[in-house]
All heavy atoms as a GROMACS GRO file, in nm:
protein
  492
    1MET      N    1   0.082  -0.115   0.002
    1MET     CA    2   0.001  -0.002   0.000
    1MET      C    3   0.086   0.128  -0.001
    1MET      O    4   0.165   0.149   0.091
    1MET     CB    5  -0.087  -0.005   0.126
    1MET     CG    6  -0.170   0.124   0.147
    1MET     SD    7  -0.269   0.100   0.296
    1MET     CE    8  -0.233   0.257   0.376
    2ALA      N    9   0.079   0.202  -0.106
    2ALA     CA   10   0.161   0.320  -0.113
    2ALA      C   11   0.093   0.435  -0.034
    2ALA      O   12  -0.026   0.455  -0.045
    2ALA     CB   13   0.175   0.367  -0.260
    3ARG      N   14   0.176   0.498   0.047
    3ARG     CA   15   0.124   0.613   0.122
    3ARG      C   16   0.137   0.742   0.041
    3ARG      O   17   0.230   0.821   0.059
    3ARG     CB   18   0.201   0.626   0.253
    3ARG     CG   19   0.177   0.510   0.347
    3ARG     CD   20   0.250   0.531   0.479
    3ARG     NE   21   0.216   0.433   0.574
    3ARG     CZ   22   0.299   0.333   0.609
    3ARG    NH1   23   0.418   0.326   0.558
    3ARG    NH2   24   0.263   0.241   0.700
    4ARG      N   25   0.050   0.751  -0.057
    4ARG     CA   26   0.057   0.865  -0.148
    4ARG      C   27  -0.082   0.905  -0.186
    4ARG      O   28  -0.172   0.831  -0.208
    4ARG     CB   29   0.131   0.821  -0.270
    4ARG     CG   30   0.163   0.934  -0.370
    4ARG     CD   31   0.266   0.896  -0.470
    4ARG     NE   32   0.400   0.869  -0.407
    4ARG     CZ   33   0.489   0.968  -0.381
    4ARG    NH1   34   0.457   1.094  -0.408
    4ARG    NH2   35   0.603   0.939  -0.332
    5CYS      N   36  -0.104   1.041  -0.193
    5CYS     CA   37  -0.235   1.098  -0.238
    5CYS      C   38  -0.252   1.073  -0.382
    5CYS      O   39  -0.162   1.094  -0.466
    5CYS     CB   40  -0.233   1.248  -0.206
    5CYS     SG   41  -0.381   1.332  -0.260
    6ASP      N   42  -0.371   1.021  -0.423
    6ASP     CA   43  -0.397   0.988  -0.560
    6ASP      C   44  -0.419   1.112  -0.649
    6ASP      O   45  -0.399   1.105  -0.767
    6ASP     CB   46  -0.524   0.894  -0.565
    6ASP     CG   47  -0.494   0.758  -0.514
    6ASP    OD1   48  -0.378   0.710  -0.527
    6ASP    OD2   49  -0.590   0.690  -0.470
    7LEU      N   50  -0.459   1.225  -0.589
    7LEU     CA   51  -0.483   1.344  -0.667
    7LEU      C   52  -0.357   1.435  -0.680
    7LEU      O   53  -0.323   1.478  -0.785
    7LEU     CB   54  -0.598   1.426  -0.609
    7LEU     CG   55  -0.734   1.360  -0.613
    7LEU    CD1   56  -0.839   1.444  -0.550
    7LEU    CD2   57  -0.773   1.325  -0.754
    8THR      N   58  -0.291   1.459  -0.566
    8THR     CA   59  -0.180   1.553  -0.566
    8THR      C   60  -0.044   1.487  -0.568
    8THR      O   61   0.054   1.555  -0.603
    8THR     CB   62  -0.188   1.645  -0.444
    8THR    OG1   63  -0.179   1.565  -0.327
    8THR    CG2   64  -0.315   1.725  -0.445
    9GLY      N   65  -0.036   1.357  -0.536
    9GLY     CA   66   0.093   1.288  -0.534
    9GLY      C   67   0.171   1.317  -0.406
    9GLY      O   68   0.288   1.278  -0.397
   10LYS      N   69   0.108   1.377  -0.305
   10LYS     CA   70   0.183   1.408  -0.182
   10LYS      C   71   0.217   1.276  -0.115
   10LYS      O   72   0.133   1.191  -0.105
   10LYS     CB   73   0.094   1.493  -0.089
   10LYS     CG   74   0.154   1.533   0.040
   10LYS     CD   75   0.063   1.608   0.125
   10LYS     CE   76   0.048   1.751   0.072
   10LYS     NZ   77  -0.024   1.841   0.166
   11GLY      N   78   0.342   1.263  -0.072
   11GLY     CA   79   0.387   1.137  -0.011
   11GLY      C   80   0.462   1.156   0.116
   11GLY      O   81   0.451   1.260   0.182
   12VAL      N   82   0.540   1.060   0.156
   12VAL     CA   83   0.611   1.055   0.283
   12VAL      C   84   0.731   1.155   0.274
   12VAL      O   85   0.800   1.160   0.173
   12VAL     CB   86   0.661   0.914   0.314
   12VAL    CG1   87   0.741   0.909   0.442
   12VAL    CG2   88   0.544   0.820   0.319
   13MET      N   89   0.747   1.233   0.385
   13MET     CA   90   0.864   1.317   0.392
   13MET      C   91   0.968   1.254   0.491
   13MET      O   92   0.928   1.190   0.586
   13MET     CB   93   0.826   1.458   0.443
   13MET     CG   94   0.747   1.536   0.340
   13MET     SD   95   0.714   1.708   0.375
   13MET     CE   96   0.762   1.735   0.541
   14VAL      N   97   1.096   1.277   0.468
   14VAL     CA   98   1.202   1.221   0.552
   14VAL      C   99   1.279   1.338   0.616
   14VAL      O  100   1.309   1.436   0.550
   14VAL     CB  101   1.289   1.131   0.467
   14VAL    CG1  102   1.402   1.074   0.555
   14VAL    CG2  103   1.217   1.021   0.404
   15GLY      N  104   1.313   1.317   0.742
   15GLY     CA  105   1.394   1.421   0.808
   15GLY      C  106   1.472   1.356   0.924
   15GLY      O  107   1.486   1.233   0.934
   16ASN      N  108   1.527   1.440   1.011
   16ASN     CA  109   1.608   1.392   1.120
   16ASN      C  110   1.547   1.437   1.255
   16ASN      O  111   1.502   1.549   1.270
   16ASN     CB  112   1.750   1.450   1.115
   16ASN     CG  113   1.832   1.383   1.006
   16ASN    OD1  114   1.829   1.262   0.997
   16ASN    ND2  115   1.912   1.461   0.939
   17ASN      N  116   1.552   1.347   1.355
   17ASN     CA  117   1.530   1.385   1.499
   17ASN      C  118   1.667   1.424   1.546
   17ASN      O  119   1.765   1.352   1.530
   17ASN     CB  120   1.480   1.267   1.580
   17ASN     CG  121   1.334   1.243   1.563
   17ASN    OD1  122   1.255   1.340   1.546
   17ASN    ND2  123   1.294   1.115   1.567
   18VAL      N  124   1.678   1.544   1.604
   18VAL     CA  125   1.802   1.592   1.656
   18VAL      C  126   1.790   1.608   1.806
   18VAL      O  127   1.707   1.684   1.859
   18VAL     CB  128   1.842   1.725   1.594
   18VAL    CG1  129   1.981   1.772   1.644
   18VAL    CG2  130   1.844   1.717   1.438
   19SER      N  131   1.875   1.532   1.880
   19SER     CA  132   1.875   1.534   2.025
   19SER      C  133   1.952   1.655   2.078
   19SER      O  134   2.020   1.723   2.001
   19SER     CB  135   1.928   1.406   2.082
   19SER     OG  136   2.070   1.401   2.057
   20HIS      N  137   1.945   1.677   2.205
   20HIS     CA  138   2.021   1.782   2.274
   20HIS      C  139   2.169   1.761   2.256
   20HIS      O  140   2.246   1.859   2.246
   20HIS     CB  141   1.983   1.789   2.424
   20HIS     CG  142   2.046   1.903   2.495
   20HIS    ND1  143   2.005   2.035   2.467
   20HIS    CD2  144   2.139   1.906   2.590
   20HIS    CE1  145   2.081   2.114   2.546
   20HIS    NE2  146   2.160   2.041   2.621
   21ALA      N  147   2.210   1.638   2.244
   21ALA     CA  148   2.352   1.605   2.226
   21ALA      C  149   2.385   1.604   2.078
   21ALA      O  150   2.498   1.560   2.040
   21ALA     CB  151   2.384   1.469   2.290
   22ASN      N  152   2.297   1.646   1.994
   22ASN     CA  153   2.317   1.663   1.849
   22ASN      C  154   2.330   1.528   1.780
   22ASN      O  155   2.391   1.514   1.678
   22ASN     CB  156   2.435   1.747   1.815
   22ASN     CG  157   2.424   1.812   1.677
   22ASN    OD1  158   2.313   1.828   1.626
   22ASN    ND2  159   2.536   1.850   1.615
   23ASN      N  160   2.272   1.420   1.841
   23ASN     CA  161   2.262   1.291   1.773
   23ASN      C  162   2.143   1.295   1.674
   23ASN      O  163   2.038   1.342   1.711
   23ASN     CB  164   2.235   1.179   1.877
   23ASN     CG  165   2.348   1.162   1.974
   23ASN    OD1  166   2.466   1.189   1.941
   23ASN    ND2  167   2.316   1.124   2.093
   24LYS      N  168   2.171   1.243   1.555
   24LYS     CA  169   2.066   1.246   1.452
   24LYS      C  170   2.016   1.109   1.417
   24LYS      O  171   2.093   1.018   1.390
   24LYS     CB  172   2.122   1.315   1.326
   24LYS     CG  173   2.161   1.459   1.351
   24LYS     CD  174   2.234   1.521   1.230
   24LYS     CE  175   2.286   1.654   1.262
   24LYS     NZ  176   2.395   1.655   1.356
   25THR      N  177   1.881   1.090   1.422
   25THR     CA  178   1.819   0.968   1.379
   25THR      C  179   1.710   0.999   1.279
   25THR      O  180   1.643   1.105   1.285
   25THR     CB  181   1.758   0.891   1.497
   25THR    OG1  182   1.664   0.973   1.564
   25THR    CG2  183   1.869   0.843   1.596
   26LYS      N  184   1.691   0.907   1.186
   26LYS     CA  185   1.596   0.935   1.076
   26LYS      C  186   1.454   0.928   1.133
   26LYS      O  187   1.424   0.849   1.215
   26LYS     CB  188   1.612   0.831   0.963
   26LYS     CG  189   1.732   0.855   0.881
   26LYS     CD  190   1.710   0.975   0.788
   26LYS     CE  191   1.825   0.988   0.685
   26LYS     NZ  192   1.815   1.103   0.608
   27LYS      N  193   1.367   1.009   1.074
   27LYS     CA  194   1.223   0.998   1.104
   27LYS      C  195   1.148   1.021   0.977
   27LYS      O  196   1.199   1.074   0.877
   27LYS     CB  197   1.181   1.103   1.207
   27LYS     CG  198   1.184   1.245   1.160
   27LYS     CD  199   1.124   1.336   1.263
   27LYS     CE  200   1.131   1.479   1.214
   27LYS     NZ  201   1.074   1.575   1.314
   28ARG      N  202   1.022   0.964   0.972
   28ARG     CA  203   0.936   0.978   0.854
   28ARG      C  204   0.808   1.041   0.894
   28ARG      O  205   0.751   1.012   0.996
   28ARG     CB  206   0.906   0.838   0.796
   28ARG     CG  207   1.036   0.770   0.747
   28ARG     CD  208   1.004   0.623   0.705
   28ARG     NE  209   0.932   0.630   0.574
   28ARG     CZ  210   0.880   0.528   0.516
   28ARG    NH1  211   0.883   0.406   0.583
   28ARG    NH2  212   0.821   0.531   0.404
   29SER      N  213   0.761   1.140   0.809
   29SER     CA  214   0.635   1.207   0.835
   29SER      C  215   0.539   1.161   0.728
   29SER      O  216   0.562   1.179   0.609
   29SER     CB  217   0.654   1.358   0.828
   29SER     OG  218   0.744   1.404   0.922
   30PHE      N  219   0.433   1.098   0.772
   30PHE     CA  220   0.328   1.043   0.678
   30PHE      C  221   0.223   1.141   0.651
   30PHE      O  222   0.182   1.219   0.740
   30PHE     CB  223   0.270   0.916   0.734
   30PHE     CG  224   0.371   0.806   0.754
   30PHE    CD1  225   0.411   0.772   0.882
   30PHE    CD2  226   0.426   0.735   0.651
   30PHE    CE1  227   0.502   0.673   0.905
   30PHE    CE2  228   0.518   0.635   0.668
   30PHE     CZ  229   0.555   0.605   0.798
   31PRO      N  230   0.173   1.151   0.524
   31PRO     CA  231   0.063   1.243   0.500
   31PRO      C  232  -0.065   1.191   0.564
   31PRO      O  233  -0.081   1.074   0.588
   31PRO     CB  234   0.052   1.237   0.347
   31PRO     CG  235   0.110   1.108   0.307
   31PRO     CD  236   0.214   1.077   0.409
   32ASN      N  237  -0.158   1.281   0.595
   32ASN     CA  238  -0.284   1.247   0.659
   32ASN      C  239  -0.386   1.199   0.549
   32ASN      O  240  -0.458   1.281   0.491
   32ASN     CB  241  -0.339   1.375   0.732
   32ASN     CG  242  -0.458   1.340   0.814
   32ASN    OD1  243  -0.498   1.231   0.831
   32ASN    ND2  244  -0.521   1.446   0.863
   33LEU      N  245  -0.381   1.074   0.515
   33LEU     CA  246  -0.462   1.022   0.405
   33LEU      C  247  -0.598   0.973   0.453
   33LEU      O  248  -0.612   0.921   0.558
   33LEU     CB  249  -0.392   0.899   0.342
   33LEU     CG  250  -0.266   0.931   0.265
   33LEU    CD1  251  -0.205   0.804   0.212
   33LEU    CD2  252  -0.290   1.035   0.157
   34ARG      N  253  -0.702   1.001   0.371
   34ARG     CA  254  -0.837   0.965   0.392
   34ARG      C  255  -0.887   0.888   0.270
   34ARG      O  256  -0.848   0.920   0.160
   34ARG     CB  257  -0.927   1.084   0.416
   34ARG     CG  258  -0.886   1.167   0.535
   34ARG     CD  259  -0.929   1.096   0.660
   34ARG     NE  260  -0.878   1.166   0.780
   34ARG     CZ  261  -0.810   1.109   0.871
   34ARG    NH1  262  -0.782   0.982   0.867
   34ARG    NH2  263  -0.768   1.180   0.978
   35SER      N  264  -0.969   0.790   0.297
   35SER     CA  265  -1.028   0.710   0.185
   35SER      C  266  -1.166   0.772   0.151
   35SER      O  267  -1.250   0.777   0.241
   35SER     CB  268  -1.035   0.565   0.224
   35SER     OG  269  -1.094   0.495   0.121
   36ILE      N  270  -1.187   0.810   0.029
   36ILE     CA  271  -1.316   0.869  -0.008
   36ILE      C  272  -1.370   0.790  -0.133
   36ILE      O  273  -1.294   0.729  -0.203
   36ILE     CB  274  -1.304   1.021  -0.039
   36ILE    CG1  275  -1.216   1.043  -0.164
   36ILE    CG2  276  -1.261   1.094   0.078
   36ILE    CD1  277  -1.221   1.186  -0.213
   37ARG      N  278  -1.501   0.805  -0.148
   37ARG     CA  279  -1.565   0.746  -0.268
   37ARG      C  280  -1.591   0.860  -0.372
   37ARG      O  281  -1.642   0.966  -0.335
   37ARG     CB  282  -1.700   0.680  -0.229
   37ARG     CG  283  -1.681   0.553  -0.161
   37ARG     CD  284  -1.816   0.476  -0.147
   37ARG     NE  285  -1.912   0.554  -0.073
   37ARG     CZ  286  -1.937   0.540   0.052
   37ARG    NH1  287  -1.872   0.450   0.124
   37ARG    NH2  288  -2.030   0.613   0.115
   38VAL      N  289  -1.556   0.830  -0.496
   38VAL     CA  290  -1.575   0.931  -0.604
   38VAL      C  291  -1.664   0.867  -0.705
   38VAL      O  292  -1.648   0.753  -0.747
   38VAL     CB  293  -1.440   0.965  -0.665
   38VAL    CG1  294  -1.458   1.059  -0.785
   38VAL    CG2  295  -1.344   1.030  -0.564
   39LYS      N  296  -1.761   0.945  -0.750
   39LYS     CA  297  -1.853   0.895  -0.854
   39LYS      C  298  -1.793   0.928  -0.994
   39LYS      O  299  -1.757   1.046  -1.019
   39LYS     CB  300  -1.989   0.962  -0.841
   39LYS     CG  301  -2.096   0.899  -0.925
   39LYS     CD  302  -2.233   0.947  -0.888
   39LYS     CE  303  -2.325   0.835  -0.888
   39LYS     NZ  304  -2.457   0.869  -0.836
   40LEU      N  305  -1.781   0.828  -1.078
   40LEU     CA  306  -1.721   0.846  -1.210
   40LEU      C  307  -1.827   0.885  -1.310
   40LEU      O  308  -1.949   0.880  -1.282
   40LEU     CB  309  -1.651   0.712  -1.256
   40LEU     CG  310  -1.540   0.669  -1.161
   40LEU    CD1  311  -1.487   0.534  -1.217
   40LEU    CD2  312  -1.428   0.771  -1.148
   41ASP      N  313  -1.786   0.923  -1.432
   41ASP     CA  314  -1.881   0.968  -1.533
   41ASP      C  315  -1.980   0.858  -1.576
   41ASP      O  316  -2.092   0.889  -1.610
   41ASP     CB  317  -1.800   1.013  -1.660
   41ASP     CG  318  -1.720   1.136  -1.633
   41ASP    OD1  319  -1.758   1.214  -1.540
   41ASP    OD2  320  -1.620   1.153  -1.699
   42ASP      N  321  -1.937   0.732  -1.571
   42ASP     CA  322  -2.025   0.627  -1.610
   42ASP      C  323  -2.124   0.577  -1.499
   42ASP      O  324  -2.197   0.484  -1.513
   42ASP     CB  325  -1.946   0.501  -1.660
   42ASP     CG  326  -1.852   0.447  -1.557
   42ASP    OD1  327  -1.842   0.504  -1.450
   42ASP    OD2  328  -1.789   0.347  -1.586
   43GLY      N  329  -2.122   0.651  -1.386
   43GLY     CA  330  -2.216   0.620  -1.279
   43GLY      C  331  -2.160   0.531  -1.170
   43GLY      O  332  -2.225   0.511  -1.067
   44THR      N  333  -2.046   0.468  -1.192
   44THR     CA  334  -1.989   0.380  -1.087
   44THR      C  335  -1.911   0.460  -0.988
   44THR      O  336  -1.874   0.578  -1.012
   44THR     CB  337  -1.896   0.274  -1.154
   44THR    OG1  338  -1.788   0.344  -1.219
   44THR    CG2  339  -1.971   0.192  -1.253
   45THR      N  340  -1.887   0.399  -0.872
   45THR     CA  341  -1.804   0.467  -0.770
   45THR      C  342  -1.677   0.398  -0.754
   45THR      O  343  -1.665   0.274  -0.780
   45THR     CB  344  -1.883   0.474  -0.635
   45THR    OG1  345  -1.910   0.340  -0.595
   45THR    CG2  346  -2.012   0.553  -0.645
   46GLN      N  347  -1.572   0.472  -0.709
   46GLN     CA  348  -1.442   0.416  -0.689
   46GLN      C  349  -1.383   0.475  -0.566
   46GLN      O  350  -1.403   0.597  -0.542
   46GLN     CB  351  -1.355   0.445  -0.811
   46GLN     CG  352  -1.220   0.373  -0.803
   46GLN     CD  353  -1.138   0.388  -0.927
   46GLN    OE1  354  -1.174   0.472  -1.016
   46GLN    NE2  355  -1.028   0.328  -0.939
   47ARG      N  356  -1.308   0.396  -0.486
   47ARG     CA  357  -1.241   0.448  -0.369
   47ARG      C  358  -1.104   0.496  -0.401
   47ARG      O  359  -1.030   0.427  -0.474
   47ARG     CB  360  -1.230   0.341  -0.263
   47ARG     CG  361  -1.361   0.311  -0.188
   47ARG     CD  362  -1.336   0.220  -0.068
   47ARG     NE  363  -1.458   0.212   0.004
   47ARG     CZ  364  -1.490   0.295   0.108
   47ARG    NH1  365  -1.413   0.395   0.140
   47ARG    NH2  366  -1.601   0.277   0.176
   48ILE      N  367  -1.069   0.621  -0.352
   48ILE     CA  368  -0.937   0.674  -0.374
   48ILE      C  369  -0.887   0.722  -0.242
   48ILE      O  370  -0.963   0.753  -0.153
   48ILE     CB  371  -0.928   0.782  -0.480
   48ILE    CG1  372  -1.016   0.900  -0.445
   48ILE    CG2  373  -0.965   0.724  -0.616
   48ILE    CD1  374  -1.000   1.018  -0.535
   49LYS      N  375  -0.752   0.732  -0.230
   49LYS     CA  376  -0.690   0.784  -0.107
   49LYS      C  377  -0.650   0.931  -0.138
   49LYS      O  378  -0.580   0.957  -0.232
   49LYS     CB  379  -0.569   0.706  -0.069
   49LYS     CG  380  -0.600   0.568  -0.014
   49LYS     CD  381  -0.478   0.495   0.027
   49LYS     CE  382  -0.398   0.463  -0.095
   49LYS     NZ  383  -0.286   0.372  -0.072
   50VAL      N  384  -0.698   1.026  -0.047
   50VAL     CA  385  -0.671   1.165  -0.069
   50VAL      C  386  -0.624   1.224   0.061
   50VAL      O  387  -0.669   1.186   0.173
   50VAL     CB  388  -0.803   1.236  -0.118
   50VAL    CG1  389  -0.776   1.384  -0.133
   50VAL    CG2  390  -0.857   1.173  -0.238
   51ALA      N  391  -0.527   1.316   0.051
   51ALA     CA  392  -0.473   1.379   0.171
   51ALA      C  393  -0.581   1.478   0.226
   51ALA      O  394  -0.664   1.531   0.149
   51ALA     CB  395  -0.351   1.463   0.138
   52ALA      N  396  -0.587   1.494   0.356
   52ALA     CA  397  -0.687   1.575   0.419
   52ALA      C  398  -0.672   1.724   0.374
   52ALA      O  399  -0.775   1.790   0.355
   52ALA     CB  400  -0.669   1.569   0.574
   53SER      N  401  -0.552   1.769   0.349
   53SER     CA  402  -0.536   1.909   0.296
   53SER      C  403  -0.596   1.922   0.159
   53SER      O  404  -0.649   2.021   0.122
   53SER     CB  405  -0.386   1.941   0.294
   53SER     OG  406  -0.314   1.849   0.214
   54THR      N  407  -0.591   1.814   0.078
   54THR     CA  408  -0.649   1.819  -0.058
   54THR      C  409  -0.800   1.823  -0.046
   54THR      O  410  -0.864   1.891  -0.125
   54THR     CB  411  -0.608   1.696  -0.136
   54THR    OG1  412  -0.461   1.687  -0.137
   54THR    CG2  413  -0.657   1.702  -0.277
   55LEU      N  414  -0.858   1.748   0.047
   55LEU     CA  415  -1.003   1.755   0.073
   55LEU      C  416  -1.050   1.895   0.106
   55LEU      O  417  -1.151   1.940   0.060
   55LEU     CB  418  -1.039   1.655   0.181
   55LEU     CG  419  -1.052   1.508   0.140
   55LEU    CD1  420  -1.086   1.428   0.264
   55LEU    CD2  421  -1.158   1.493   0.037
   56ARG      N  422  -0.974   1.963   0.191
   56ARG     CA  423  -1.005   2.100   0.231
   56ARG      C  424  -1.008   2.194   0.106
   56ARG      O  425  -1.092   2.273   0.093
   56ARG     CB  426  -0.910   2.151   0.336
   56ARG     CG  427  -0.924   2.086   0.470
   56ARG     CD  428  -0.830   2.142   0.571
   56ARG     NE  429  -0.864   2.278   0.599
   56ARG     CZ  430  -0.774   2.372   0.629
   56ARG    NH1  431  -0.645   2.345   0.638
   56ARG    NH2  432  -0.814   2.495   0.653
   57THR      N  433  -0.909   2.170   0.024
   57THR     CA  434  -0.901   2.256  -0.099
   57THR      C  435  -1.014   2.223  -0.190
   57THR      O  436  -1.075   2.314  -0.249
   57THR     CB  437  -0.762   2.228  -0.171
   57THR    OG1  438  -0.659   2.250  -0.082
   57THR    CG2  439  -0.748   2.319  -0.295
   58LEU      N  440  -1.053   2.097  -0.206
   58LEU     CA  441  -1.167   2.060  -0.296
   58LEU      C  442  -1.295   2.120  -0.242
   58LEU      O  443  -1.379   2.170  -0.319
   58LEU     CB  444  -1.175   1.910  -0.302
   58LEU     CG  445  -1.066   1.837  -0.380
   58LEU    CD1  446  -1.084   1.688  -0.366
   58LEU    CD2  447  -1.064   1.879  -0.526
   59LYS      N  448  -1.312   2.114  -0.105
   59LYS     CA  449  -1.438   2.171  -0.052
   59LYS      C  450  -1.443   2.324  -0.070
   59LYS      O  451  -1.544   2.383  -0.092
   59LYS     CB  452  -1.446   2.138   0.096
   59LYS     CG  453  -1.486   1.993   0.116
   59LYS     CD  454  -1.496   1.961   0.264
   59LYS     CE  455  -1.528   1.808   0.283
   59LYS     NZ  456  -1.543   1.779   0.425
   60LYS      N  457  -1.323   2.385  -0.066
   60LYS     CA  458  -1.313   2.534  -0.083
   60LYS      C  459  -1.350   2.569  -0.225
   60LYS      O  460  -1.422   2.666  -0.252
   60LYS     CB  461  -1.173   2.583  -0.047
   60LYS     CG  462  -1.150   2.728  -0.061
   60LYS     CD  463  -1.012   2.767  -0.022
   60LYS     CE  464  -0.985   2.911  -0.046
   60LYS     NZ  465  -0.849   2.946  -0.013
   61LYS      N  466  -1.300   2.494  -0.320
   61LYS     CA  467  -1.322   2.522  -0.462
   61LYS      C  468  -1.466   2.490  -0.506
   61LYS      O  469  -1.518   2.544  -0.600
   61LYS     CB  470  -1.227   2.441  -0.553
   61LYS     CG  471  -1.082   2.472  -0.529
   61LYS     CD  472  -1.050   2.611  -0.583
   61LYS     CE  473  -0.902   2.640  -0.567
   61LYS     NZ  474  -0.865   2.775  -0.604
   62LYS      N  475  -1.530   2.398  -0.428
   62LYS     CA  476  -1.665   2.355  -0.462
   62LYS      C  477  -1.766   2.469  -0.436
   62LYS      O  478  -1.867   2.478  -0.504
   62LYS     CB  479  -1.702   2.231  -0.374
   62LYS     CG  480  -1.834   2.171  -0.409
   62LYS     CD  481  -1.854   2.049  -0.324
   62LYS     CE  482  -1.993   1.990  -0.340
   62LYS     NZ  483  -2.016   1.873  -0.253
   63LYS      N  484  -1.741   2.558  -0.339
   63LYS     CA  485  -1.836   2.661  -0.302
   63LYS      C  486  -1.849   2.771  -0.408
   63LYS      O  487  -1.787   2.786  -0.497
   63LYS     CB  488  -1.792   2.729  -0.173
   63LYS     CG  489  -1.816   2.639  -0.056
   63LYS     CD  490  -1.785   2.713   0.069
   63LYS     CE  491  -1.811   2.624   0.190
   63LYS     NZ  492  -1.787   2.688   0.314
   0.00000   0.00000   0.00000
């Protein structure tokens, strides 16, 4: 299962945890993905994974 938004392509970001002693360990930040149903032109529905920030943008553009 790919952790990627189907509409925008937003994926996992990689960075470092930096301790007080300046020790660095890798960390991963996952996008906030939601599963939604989309109605296609032919009348069928399909499930896609969309980032929550993308959903907010879609709702804003819908108004």
